[in-house]
Backbone as XML, in Angstrom:
<?xml version="1.0"?>
<chain id="A" units="angstrom">
  <residue number="1" name="MET">
    <atom name="N" x="0.819" y="-1.187" z="0.000"/>
    <atom name="CA" x="0.000" y="0.000" z="0.000"/>
    <atom name="C" x="0.870" y="1.261" z="0.000"/>
  </residue>
  <residue number="2" name="LYS">
    <atom name="N" x="1.971" y="1.255" z="0.785"/>
    <atom name="CA" x="2.861" y="2.407" z="0.837"/>
    <atom name="C" x="3.501" y="2.673" z="-0.520"/>
  </residue>
  <residue number="3" name="LYS">
    <atom name="N" x="3.889" y="1.596" z="-1.214"/>
    <atom name="CA" x="4.497" y="1.761" z="-2.537"/>
    <atom name="C" x="3.499" y="2.355" z="-3.514"/>
  </residue>
  <residue number="4" name="MET">
    <atom name="N" x="2.242" y="1.897" z="-3.436"/>
    <atom name="CA" x="1.210" y="2.410" z="-4.334"/>
    <atom name="C" x="0.954" y="3.894" z="-4.052"/>
  </residue>
  <residue number="5" name="MET">
    <atom name="N" x="0.896" y="4.279" z="-2.794"/>
    <atom name="CA" x="0.683" y="5.674" z="-2.422"/>
    <atom name="C" x="1.848" y="6.538" z="-2.906"/>
  </residue>
  <residue number="6" name="ALA">
    <atom name="N" x="3.066" y="6.035" z="-2.749"/>
    <atom name="CA" x="4.247" y="6.783" z="-3.195"/>
    <atom name="C" x="4.231" y="6.965" z="-4.702"/>
  </residue>
  <residue number="7" name="ALA">
    <atom name="N" x="3.832" y="5.929" z="-5.433"/>
    <atom name="CA" x="3.759" y="6.020" z="-6.891"/>
    <atom name="C" x="2.698" y="7.026" z="-7.324"/>
  </residue>
  <residue number="8" name="LEU">
    <atom name="N" x="1.537" y="6.987" z="-6.690"/>
    <atom name="CA" x="0.477" y="7.931" z="-7.022"/>
    <atom name="C" x="0.885" y="9.366" z="-6.702"/>
  </residue>
  <residue number="9" name="LEU">
    <atom name="N" x="1.554" y="9.552" z="-5.593"/>
    <atom name="CA" x="2.019" y="10.867" z="-5.203"/>
    <atom name="C" x="3.056" y="11.387" z="-6.194"/>
  </residue>
  <residue number="10" name="ALA">
    <atom name="N" x="3.978" y="10.523" z="-6.605"/>
    <atom name="CA" x="5.006" y="10.919" z="-7.569"/>
    <atom name="C" x="4.376" y="11.319" z="-8.897"/>
  </residue>
  <residue number="11" name="VAL">
    <atom name="N" x="3.400" y="10.568" z="-9.368"/>
    <atom name="CA" x="2.710" y="10.893" z="-10.615"/>
    <atom name="C" x="1.960" y="12.209" z="-10.456"/>
  </residue>
  <residue number="12" name="GLY">
    <atom name="N" x="1.287" y="12.385" z="-9.345"/>
    <atom name="CA" x="0.529" y="13.605" z="-9.093"/>
    <atom name="C" x="1.414" y="14.837" z="-9.041"/>
  </residue>
  <residue number="13" name="LEU">
    <atom name="N" x="2.618" y="14.713" z="-8.496"/>
    <atom name="CA" x="3.530" y="15.848" z="-8.428"/>
    <atom name="C" x="4.171" y="16.154" z="-9.765"/>
  </residue>
  <residue number="14" name="SER">
    <atom name="N" x="4.343" y="15.153" z="-10.620"/>
    <atom name="CA" x="4.995" y="15.399" z="-11.899"/>
    <atom name="C" x="4.074" y="16.090" z="-12.894"/>
  </residue>
  <residue number="15" name="VAL">
    <atom name="N" x="2.790" y="15.925" z="-12.772"/>
    <atom name="CA" x="1.862" y="16.553" z="-13.711"/>
    <atom name="C" x="1.918" y="18.073" z="-13.625"/>
  </residue>
  <residue number="16" name="PRO">
    <atom name="N" x="1.840" y="18.684" z="-12.430"/>
    <atom name="CA" x="1.932" y="20.138" z="-12.383"/>
    <atom name="C" x="3.259" y="20.671" z="-12.902"/>
  </residue>
  <residue number="17" name="MET">
    <atom name="N" x="4.348" y="19.960" z="-12.675"/>
    <atom name="CA" x="5.639" y="20.412" z="-13.170"/>
    <atom name="C" x="5.647" y="20.454" z="-14.693"/>
  </residue>
  <residue number="18" name="ALA">
    <atom name="N" x="5.064" y="19.464" z="-15.340"/>
    <atom name="CA" x="5.007" y="19.450" z="-16.797"/>
    <atom name="C" x="4.160" y="20.599" z="-17.304"/>
  </residue>
  <residue number="19" name="ALA">
    <atom name="N" x="3.155" y="20.990" z="-16.544"/>
    <atom name="CA" x="2.273" y="22.073" z="-16.963"/>
    <atom name="C" x="2.999" y="23.414" z="-16.958"/>
  </residue>
  <residue number="20" name="LEU">
    <atom name="N" x="4.107" y="23.519" z="-16.243"/>
    <atom name="CA" x="4.851" y="24.766" z="-16.189"/>
    <atom name="C" x="5.668" y="25.022" z="-17.449"/>
  </residue>
  <residue number="21" name="ALA">
    <atom name="N" x="5.930" y="24.010" z="-18.242"/>
    <atom name="CA" x="6.742" y="24.165" z="-19.448"/>
    <atom name="C" x="6.083" y="25.159" z="-20.401"/>
  </residue>
  <residue number="22" name="GLU">
    <atom name="N" x="6.920" y="26.025" z="-20.975"/>
    <atom name="CA" x="6.466" y="27.002" z="-21.945"/>
    <atom name="C" x="7.242" y="26.793" z="-23.235"/>
  </residue>
  <residue number="23" name="THR">
    <atom name="N" x="6.743" y="27.363" z="-24.307"/>
    <atom name="CA" x="7.466" y="27.312" z="-25.578"/>
    <atom name="C" x="7.560" y="28.717" z="-26.158"/>
  </residue>
  <residue number="24" name="TRP">
    <atom name="N" x="8.662" y="28.952" z="-26.808"/>
    <atom name="CA" x="8.900" y="30.195" z="-27.532"/>
    <atom name="C" x="9.295" y="29.782" z="-28.939"/>
  </residue>
  <residue number="25" name="GLU">
    <atom name="N" x="8.571" y="30.285" z="-29.935"/>
    <atom name="CA" x="8.824" y="29.886" z="-31.319"/>
    <atom name="C" x="9.338" y="31.055" z="-32.145"/>
  </residue>
  <residue number="26" name="LYS">
    <atom name="N" x="10.360" y="30.754" z="-32.931"/>
    <atom name="CA" x="10.965" y="31.704" z="-33.861"/>
    <atom name="C" x="11.349" y="33.015" z="-33.186"/>
  </residue>
  <residue number="27" name="VAL">
    <atom name="N" x="12.015" y="32.899" z="-32.036"/>
    <atom name="CA" x="12.507" y="34.071" z="-31.309"/>
    <atom name="C" x="13.999" y="34.245" z="-31.586"/>
  </residue>
  <residue number="28" name="ALA">
    <atom name="N" x="14.465" y="35.491" z="-31.539"/>
    <atom name="CA" x="15.868" y="35.787" z="-31.820"/>
    <atom name="C" x="16.764" y="35.257" z="-30.705"/>
  </residue>
  <residue number="29" name="LEU">
    <atom name="N" x="17.854" y="34.610" z="-31.105"/>
    <atom name="CA" x="18.881" y="34.140" z="-30.170"/>
    <atom name="C" x="19.997" y="35.171" z="-30.161"/>
  </residue>
  <residue number="30" name="ILE">
    <atom name="N" x="20.372" y="35.637" z="-28.971"/>
    <atom name="CA" x="21.423" y="36.645" z="-28.850"/>
    <atom name="C" x="22.320" y="36.269" z="-27.679"/>
  </residue>
  <residue number="31" name="ASP">
    <atom name="N" x="23.619" y="36.504" z="-27.850"/>
    <atom name="CA" x="24.529" y="36.267" z="-26.733"/>
    <atom name="C" x="24.384" y="37.419" z="-25.735"/>
  </residue>
  <residue number="32" name="GLN">
    <atom name="N" x="24.671" y="37.146" z="-24.476"/>
    <atom name="CA" x="24.468" y="38.144" z="-23.417"/>
    <atom name="C" x="25.342" y="39.377" z="-23.591"/>
  </residue>
  <residue number="33" name="MET">
    <atom name="N" x="26.544" y="39.200" z="-24.122"/>
    <atom name="CA" x="27.432" y="40.341" z="-24.308"/>
    <atom name="C" x="26.829" y="41.338" z="-25.305"/>
  </residue>
  <residue number="34" name="CYS">
    <atom name="N" x="26.356" y="40.838" z="-26.428"/>
    <atom name="CA" x="25.816" y="41.720" z="-27.464"/>
    <atom name="C" x="24.386" y="42.171" z="-27.174"/>
  </residue>
  <residue number="35" name="ALA">
    <atom name="N" x="23.705" y="41.492" z="-26.281"/>
    <atom name="CA" x="22.333" y="41.874" z="-25.931"/>
    <atom name="C" x="22.298" y="43.251" z="-25.280"/>
  </residue>
  <residue number="36" name="GLN">
    <atom name="N" x="23.428" y="43.688" z="-24.751"/>
    <atom name="CA" x="23.505" y="44.995" z="-24.105"/>
    <atom name="C" x="23.676" y="46.131" z="-25.119"/>
  </residue>
  <residue number="37" name="LYS">
    <atom name="N" x="23.956" y="45.787" z="-26.366"/>
    <atom name="CA" x="24.172" y="46.801" z="-27.404"/>
    <atom name="C" x="22.839" y="47.134" z="-28.074"/>
  </residue>
  <residue number="38" name="GLU">
    <atom name="N" x="22.520" y="48.396" z="-28.125"/>
    <atom name="CA" x="21.247" y="48.824" z="-28.711"/>
    <atom name="C" x="21.136" y="48.409" z="-30.184"/>
  </residue>
  <residue number="39" name="LYS">
    <atom name="N" x="22.250" y="48.434" z="-30.903"/>
    <atom name="CA" x="22.255" y="48.051" z="-32.321"/>
    <atom name="C" x="21.762" y="46.611" z="-32.497"/>
  </residue>
  <residue number="40" name="VAL">
    <atom name="N" x="22.199" y="45.728" z="-31.628"/>
    <atom name="CA" x="21.810" y="44.316" z="-31.714"/>
    <atom name="C" x="20.369" y="44.144" z="-31.236"/>
  </residue>
  <residue number="41" name="LYS">
    <atom name="N" x="20.005" y="44.811" z="-30.152"/>
    <atom name="CA" x="18.636" y="44.709" z="-29.633"/>
    <atom name="C" x="17.611" y="45.194" z="-30.652"/>
  </residue>
  <residue number="42" name="SER">
    <atom name="N" x="17.951" y="46.271" z="-31.380"/>
    <atom name="CA" x="16.994" y="46.829" z="-32.329"/>
    <atom name="C" x="16.947" y="46.060" z="-33.642"/>
  </residue>
  <residue number="43" name="SER">
    <atom name="N" x="17.988" y="45.311" z="-33.948"/>
    <atom name="CA" x="18.022" y="44.532" z="-35.192"/>
    <atom name="C" x="18.708" y="43.185" z="-34.961"/>
  </residue>
  <residue number="44" name="PRO">
    <atom name="N" x="18.090" y="42.308" z="-34.170"/>
    <atom name="CA" x="18.745" y="41.036" z="-33.824"/>
    <atom name="C" x="18.981" y="40.111" z="-35.014"/>
  </residue>
  <residue number="45" name="ASP">
    <atom name="N" x="18.192" y="40.247" z="-36.071"/>
    <atom name="CA" x="18.364" y="39.358" z="-37.220"/>
    <atom name="C" x="19.636" y="39.656" z="-38.009"/>
  </residue>
  <residue number="46" name="ALA">
    <atom name="N" x="20.186" y="40.846" z="-37.844"/>
    <atom name="CA" x="21.431" y="41.198" z="-38.520"/>
    <atom name="C" x="22.658" y="40.705" z="-37.752"/>
  </residue>
  <residue number="47" name="HIS">
    <atom name="N" x="22.454" y="40.203" z="-36.544"/>
    <atom name="CA" x="23.554" y="39.725" z="-35.713"/>
    <atom name="C" x="24.120" y="38.444" z="-36.325"/>
  </residue>
  <residue number="48" name="PRO">
    <atom name="N" x="25.386" y="38.446" z="-36.728"/>
    <atom name="CA" x="25.950" y="37.280" z="-37.428"/>
    <atom name="C" x="26.180" y="36.058" z="-36.537"/>
  </residue>
  <residue number="49" name="THR">
    <atom name="N" x="26.024" y="34.905" z="-37.135"/>
    <atom name="CA" x="26.252" y="33.639" z="-36.450"/>
    <atom name="C" x="27.677" y="33.559" z="-35.911"/>
  </residue>
  <residue number="50" name="ALA">
    <atom name="N" x="28.636" y="34.063" z="-36.682"/>
    <atom name="CA" x="30.036" y="34.035" z="-36.238"/>
    <atom name="C" x="30.210" y="34.777" z="-34.919"/>
  </residue>
  <residue number="51" name="CYS">
    <atom name="N" x="29.512" y="35.897" z="-34.739"/>
    <atom name="CA" x="29.598" y="36.644" z="-33.481"/>
    <atom name="C" x="28.942" y="35.864" z="-32.345"/>
  </residue>
  <residue number="52" name="LEU">
    <atom name="N" x="27.812" y="35.227" z="-32.632"/>
    <atom name="CA" x="27.143" y="34.415" z="-31.618"/>
    <atom name="C" x="28.066" y="33.312" z="-31.092"/>
  </residue>
  <residue number="53" name="ILE">
    <atom name="N" x="28.796" y="32.703" z="-31.991"/>
    <atom name="CA" x="29.722" y="31.636" z="-31.592"/>
    <atom name="C" x="30.918" y="32.224" z="-30.839"/>
  </residue>
  <residue number="54" name="LYS">
    <atom name="N" x="31.454" y="33.336" z="-31.361"/>
    <atom name="CA" x="32.620" y="33.981" z="-30.744"/>
    <atom name="C" x="32.318" y="34.428" z="-29.309"/>
  </residue>
  <residue number="55" name="CYS">
    <atom name="N" x="31.107" y="34.907" z="-29.072"/>
    <atom name="CA" x="30.735" y="35.443" z="-27.755"/>
    <atom name="C" x="30.018" y="34.409" z="-26.877"/>
  </residue>
  <residue number="56" name="SER">
    <atom name="N" x="30.187" y="33.133" z="-27.173"/>
    <atom name="CA" x="29.453" y="32.069" z="-26.469"/>
    <atom name="C" x="29.729" y="32.038" z="-24.961"/>
  </residue>
  <residue number="57" name="LYS">
    <atom name="N" x="30.914" y="32.451" z="-24.549"/>
    <atom name="CA" x="31.256" y="32.380" z="-23.123"/>
    <atom name="C" x="30.393" y="33.296" z="-22.266"/>
  </residue>
  <residue number="58" name="SER">
    <atom name="N" x="29.793" y="34.319" z="-22.881"/>
    <atom name="CA" x="28.938" y="35.226" z="-22.110"/>
    <atom name="C" x="27.568" y="34.612" z="-21.846"/>
  </residue>
  <residue number="59" name="GLY">
    <atom name="N" x="27.240" y="33.543" z="-22.574"/>
    <atom name="CA" x="25.938" y="32.890" z="-22.437"/>
    <atom name="C" x="24.951" y="33.424" z="-23.461"/>
  </residue>
  <residue number="60" name="TYR">
    <atom name="N" x="23.807" y="32.778" z="-23.550"/>
    <atom name="CA" x="22.800" y="33.134" z="-24.543"/>
    <atom name="C" x="21.462" y="33.442" z="-23.890"/>
  </residue>
  <residue number="61" name="GLY">
    <atom name="N" x="20.630" y="34.054" z="-24.698"/>
    <atom name="CA" x="19.269" y="34.335" z="-24.285"/>
    <atom name="C" x="18.422" y="34.572" z="-25.523"/>
  </residue>
  <residue number="62" name="ILE">
    <atom name="N" x="17.148" y="34.780" z="-25.301"/>
    <atom name="CA" x="16.233" y="35.053" z="-26.405"/>
    <atom name="C" x="15.554" y="36.399" z="-26.179"/>
  </residue>
  <residue number="63" name="LEU">
    <atom name="N" x="15.145" y="37.010" z="-27.283"/>
    <atom name="CA" x="14.325" y="38.213" z="-27.201"/>
    <atom name="C" x="12.890" y="37.779" z="-27.415"/>
  </residue>
  <residue number="64" name="SER">
    <atom name="N" x="12.072" y="37.956" z="-26.402"/>
    <atom name="CA" x="10.663" y="37.566" z="-26.476"/>
    <atom name="C" x="9.810" y="38.749" z="-26.039"/>
  </residue>
  <residue number="65" name="GLU">
    <atom name="N" x="9.028" y="39.246" z="-26.972"/>
    <atom name="CA" x="8.145" y="40.384" z="-26.701"/>
    <atom name="C" x="8.928" y="41.550" z="-26.113"/>
  </residue>
  <residue number="66" name="GLY">
    <atom name="N" x="10.097" y="41.824" z="-26.678"/>
    <atom name="CA" x="10.923" y="42.941" z="-26.255"/>
    <atom name="C" x="11.713" y="42.724" z="-24.978"/>
  </residue>
  <residue number="67" name="LYS">
    <atom name="N" x="11.613" y="41.551" z="-24.383"/>
    <atom name="CA" x="12.323" y="41.251" z="-23.139"/>
    <atom name="C" x="13.382" y="40.179" z="-23.385"/>
  </residue>
  <residue number="68" name="TYR">
    <atom name="N" x="14.546" y="40.361" z="-22.773"/>
    <atom name="CA" x="15.635" y="39.400" z="-22.891"/>
    <atom name="C" x="15.519" y="38.368" z="-21.779"/>
  </residue>
  <residue number="69" name="LEU">
    <atom name="N" x="15.453" y="37.098" z="-22.160"/>
    <atom name="CA" x="15.389" y="35.994" z="-21.202"/>
    <atom name="C" x="16.641" y="35.145" z="-21.369"/>
  </residue>
  <residue number="70" name="LYS">
    <atom name="N" x="17.410" y="34.987" z="-20.290"/>
    <atom name="CA" x="18.641" y="34.199" z="-20.335"/>
    <atom name="C" x="18.323" y="32.709" z="-20.397"/>
  </residue>
  <residue number="71" name="LEU">
    <atom name="N" x="19.231" y="31.967" z="-21.012"/>
    <atom name="CA" x="19.140" y="30.508" z="-21.027"/>
    <atom name="C" x="20.008" y="29.955" z="-19.894"/>
  </residue>
  <residue number="72" name="ASP">
    <atom name="N" x="19.600" y="28.842" z="-19.335"/>
    <atom name="CA" x="20.411" y="28.195" z="-18.306"/>
    <atom name="C" x="21.632" y="27.541" z="-18.949"/>
  </residue>
  <residue number="73" name="GLU">
    <atom name="N" x="22.478" y="26.929" z="-18.136"/>
    <atom name="CA" x="23.716" y="26.330" z="-18.652"/>
    <atom name="C" x="23.445" y="25.259" z="-19.706"/>
  </residue>
  <residue number="74" name="ALA">
    <atom name="N" x="22.445" y="24.421" z="-19.477"/>
    <atom name="CA" x="22.099" y="23.389" z="-20.466"/>
    <atom name="C" x="21.637" y="24.049" z="-21.770"/>
  </residue>
  <residue number="75" name="GLY">
    <atom name="N" x="20.878" y="25.111" z="-21.657"/>
    <atom name="CA" x="20.411" y="25.840" z="-22.834"/>
    <atom name="C" x="21.558" y="26.475" z="-23.598"/>
  </residue>
  <residue number="76" name="ASN">
    <atom name="N" x="22.546" y="27.000" z="-22.862"/>
    <atom name="CA" x="23.729" y="27.582" z="-23.516"/>
    <atom name="C" x="24.466" y="26.533" z="-24.336"/>
  </residue>
  <residue number="77" name="LYS">
    <atom name="N" x="24.604" y="25.347" z="-23.788"/>
    <atom name="CA" x="25.289" y="24.263" z="-24.506"/>
    <atom name="C" x="24.504" y="23.845" z="-25.745"/>
  </residue>
  <residue number="78" name="LYS">
    <atom name="N" x="23.186" y="23.750" z="-25.612"/>
    <atom name="CA" x="22.343" y="23.379" z="-26.757"/>
    <atom name="C" x="22.401" y="24.453" z="-27.836"/>
  </residue>
  <residue number="79" name="ALA">
    <atom name="N" x="22.391" y="25.712" z="-27.422"/>
    <atom name="CA" x="22.451" y="26.819" z="-28.382"/>
    <atom name="C" x="23.774" y="26.800" z="-29.143"/>
  </residue>
  <residue number="80" name="LEU">
    <atom name="N" x="24.875" y="26.646" z="-28.437"/>
    <atom name="CA" x="26.184" y="26.629" z="-29.092"/>
    <atom name="C" x="26.295" y="25.457" z="-30.064"/>
  </residue>
  <residue number="81" name="ALA">
    <atom name="N" x="25.824" y="24.289" z="-29.665"/>
    <atom name="CA" x="25.859" y="23.122" z="-30.562"/>
    <atom name="C" x="25.024" y="23.382" z="-31.817"/>
  </residue>
  <residue number="82" name="ALA">
    <atom name="N" x="23.853" y="23.976" z="-31.659"/>
    <atom name="CA" x="22.984" y="24.264" z="-32.802"/>
    <atom name="C" x="23.625" y="25.309" z="-33.719"/>
  </residue>
  <residue number="83" name="LEU">
    <atom name="N" x="24.265" y="26.307" z="-33.134"/>
    <atom name="CA" x="24.936" y="27.335" z="-33.935"/>
    <atom name="C" x="26.088" y="26.753" z="-34.748"/>
  </residue>
  <residue number="84" name="LYS">
    <atom name="N" x="26.826" y="25.835" z="-34.156"/>
    <atom name="CA" x="27.950" y="25.224" z="-34.865"/>
    <atom name="C" x="27.492" y="24.341" z="-36.016"/>
  </residue>
  <residue number="85" name="GLU">
    <atom name="N" x="26.260" y="23.846" z="-35.950"/>
    <atom name="CA" x="25.740" y="22.975" z="-36.999"/>
    <atom name="C" x="25.021" y="23.723" z="-38.117"/>
  </residue>
  <residue number="86" name="THR">
    <atom name="N" x="24.532" y="24.922" z="-37.849"/>
    <atom name="CA" x="23.728" y="25.617" z="-38.849"/>
    <atom name="C" x="24.575" y="26.190" z="-39.982"/>
  </residue>
  <residue number="87" name="LYS">
    <atom name="N" x="23.958" y="26.312" z="-41.131"/>
    <atom name="CA" x="24.595" y="26.932" z="-42.300"/>
    <atom name="C" x="24.196" y="28.404" z="-42.404"/>
  </residue>
  <residue number="88" name="LYS">
    <atom name="N" x="23.260" y="28.837" z="-41.568"/>
    <atom name="CA" x="22.792" y="30.220" z="-41.592"/>
    <atom name="C" x="23.903" y="31.163" z="-41.119"/>
  </residue>
  <residue number="89" name="GLU">
    <atom name="N" x="24.064" y="32.273" z="-41.816"/>
    <atom name="CA" x="25.092" y="33.242" z="-41.450"/>
    <atom name="C" x="24.565" y="34.339" z="-40.536"/>
  </residue>
  <residue number="90" name="ASP">
    <atom name="N" x="23.258" y="34.511" z="-40.486"/>
    <atom name="CA" x="22.614" y="35.486" z="-39.606"/>
    <atom name="C" x="21.132" y="35.122" z="-39.516"/>
  </residue>
  <residue number="91" name="HIS">
    <atom name="N" x="20.335" y="36.022" z="-38.988"/>
    <atom name="CA" x="18.882" y="35.790" z="-38.841"/>
    <atom name="C" x="18.638" y="34.489" z="-38.057"/>
  </residue>
  <residue number="92" name="ILE">
    <atom name="N" x="19.306" y="34.383" z="-36.924"/>
    <atom name="CA" x="19.184" y="33.175" z="-36.110"/>
    <atom name="C" x="17.957" y="33.279" z="-35.203"/>
  </residue>
  <residue number="93" name="ARG">
    <atom name="N" x="16.997" y="32.469" z="-35.516"/>
    <atom name="CA" x="15.770" y="32.351" z="-34.727"/>
    <atom name="C" x="15.723" y="30.923" z="-34.190"/>
  </residue>
  <residue number="94" name="VAL">
    <atom name="N" x="15.211" y="30.778" z="-32.980"/>
    <atom name="CA" x="15.176" y="29.462" z="-32.351"/>
    <atom name="C" x="13.787" y="29.145" z="-31.812"/>
  </residue>
  <residue number="95" name="ASN">
    <atom name="N" x="13.560" y="27.861" z="-31.643"/>
    <atom name="CA" x="12.380" y="27.347" z="-30.939"/>
    <atom name="C" x="12.900" y="26.769" z="-29.630"/>
  </residue>
  <residue number="96" name="VAL">
    <atom name="N" x="12.318" y="27.227" z="-28.524"/>
    <atom name="CA" x="12.783" y="26.828" z="-27.194"/>
    <atom name="C" x="11.590" y="26.348" z="-26.379"/>
  </residue>
  <residue number="97" name="SER">
    <atom name="N" x="11.811" y="25.290" z="-25.614"/>
    <atom name="CA" x="10.810" y="24.885" z="-24.624"/>
    <atom name="C" x="11.528" y="24.703" z="-23.297"/>
  </residue>
  <residue number="98" name="GLY">
    <atom name="N" x="10.821" y="25.039" z="-22.231"/>
    <atom name="CA" x="11.408" y="24.917" z="-20.908"/>
    <atom name="C" x="10.573" y="25.642" z="-19.873"/>
  </residue>
  <residue number="99" name="ASP">
    <atom name="N" x="11.131" y="25.774" z="-18.708"/>
    <atom name="CA" x="10.458" y="26.429" z="-17.586"/>
    <atom name="C" x="11.077" y="27.802" z="-17.354"/>
  </residue>
  <residue number="100" name="LYS">
    <atom name="N" x="10.259" y="28.829" z="-17.381"/>
    <atom name="CA" x="10.719" y="30.193" z="-17.110"/>
    <atom name="C" x="10.761" y="30.389" z="-15.603"/>
  </residue>
  <residue number="101" name="GLN">
    <atom name="N" x="11.927" y="30.788" z="-15.124"/>
    <atom name="CA" x="12.110" y="31.043" z="-13.695"/>
    <atom name="C" x="12.715" y="32.436" z="-13.569"/>
  </residue>
  <residue number="102" name="GLY">
    <atom name="N" x="11.873" y="33.422" z="-13.312"/>
    <atom name="CA" x="12.324" y="34.812" z="-13.289"/>
    <atom name="C" x="12.672" y="35.254" z="-14.695"/>
  </residue>
  <residue number="103" name="ASP">
    <atom name="N" x="13.923" y="35.689" z="-14.890"/>
    <atom name="CA" x="14.355" y="36.117" z="-16.224"/>
    <atom name="C" x="15.236" y="35.062" z="-16.898"/>
  </residue>
  <residue number="104" name="GLU">
    <atom name="N" x="15.149" y="33.809" z="-16.434"/>
    <atom name="CA" x="15.940" y="32.717" z="-17.000"/>
    <atom name="C" x="15.033" y="31.555" z="-17.395"/>
  </residue>
  <residue number="105" name="ILE">
    <atom name="N" x="15.432" y="30.874" z="-18.462"/>
    <atom name="CA" x="14.695" y="29.695" z="-18.922"/>
    <atom name="C" x="15.526" y="28.460" z="-18.623"/>
  </residue>
  <residue number="106" name="LYS">
    <atom name="N" x="14.924" y="27.520" z="-17.929"/>
    <atom name="CA" x="15.537" y="26.207" z="-17.731"/>
    <atom name="C" x="15.150" y="25.409" z="-18.978"/>
  </residue>
  <residue number="107" name="VAL">
    <atom name="N" x="16.067" y="25.274" z="-19.906"/>
    <atom name="CA" x="15.789" y="24.775" z="-21.247"/>
    <atom name="C" x="15.653" y="23.261" z="-21.278"/>
  </residue>
  <residue number="108" name="ALA">
    <atom name="N" x="14.534" y="22.805" z="-21.864"/>
    <atom name="CA" x="14.321" y="21.380" z="-22.101"/>
    <atom name="C" x="14.768" y="21.034" z="-23.521"/>
  </residue>
  <residue number="109" name="SER">
    <atom name="N" x="14.437" y="21.906" z="-24.473"/>
    <atom name="CA" x="14.861" y="21.690" z="-25.863"/>
    <atom name="C" x="15.071" y="23.024" z="-26.559"/>
  </residue>
  <residue number="110" name="LEU">
    <atom name="N" x="15.959" y="23.014" z="-27.549"/>
    <atom name="CA" x="16.272" y="24.207" z="-28.341"/>
    <atom name="C" x="16.670" y="23.745" z="-29.725"/>
  </residue>
  <residue number="111" name="SER">
    <atom name="N" x="16.112" y="24.406" z="-30.741"/>
    <atom name="CA" x="16.498" y="24.104" z="-32.117"/>
    <atom name="C" x="16.440" y="25.383" z="-32.943"/>
  </residue>
  <residue number="112" name="ILE">
    <atom name="N" x="17.253" y="25.432" z="-33.985"/>
    <atom name="CA" x="17.228" y="26.563" z="-34.911"/>
    <atom name="C" x="15.933" y="26.484" z="-35.710"/>
  </residue>
  <residue number="113" name="ALA">
    <atom name="N" x="15.205" y="27.588" z="-35.759"/>
    <atom name="CA" x="13.958" y="27.646" z="-36.521"/>
    <atom name="C" x="14.287" y="27.833" z="-38.004"/>
  </residue>
  <residue number="114" name="GLU">
    <atom name="N" x="13.537" y="27.192" z="-38.821"/>
    <atom name="CA" x="13.749" y="27.319" z="-40.277"/>
    <atom name="C" x="12.918" y="28.420" z="-40.856"/>
  </residue>
</chain>
């Protein structure tokens, strides 16, 4: 009976956590260093992929509805891997899913939007 109760409780607790996941589609990916520059904020699609890769150590984030949301460490790794694989030279838009915690996203998945 205790095992059954523990299993039911675990399932019950996991459902609300899954409900917290959000998605952002075709949002601009910007490194944190360049996100502070007005030129990049006002025209993120002109930001070159080479710069995104070069500035990877500062971390990444997305521009969503005019607000910059940082990616967590796992998201930074996923973003860098996706950038290294893409043939796009600029206009980097991504699809992200994860949990928003303040101004940071705990990233579950990230891919370059086509």
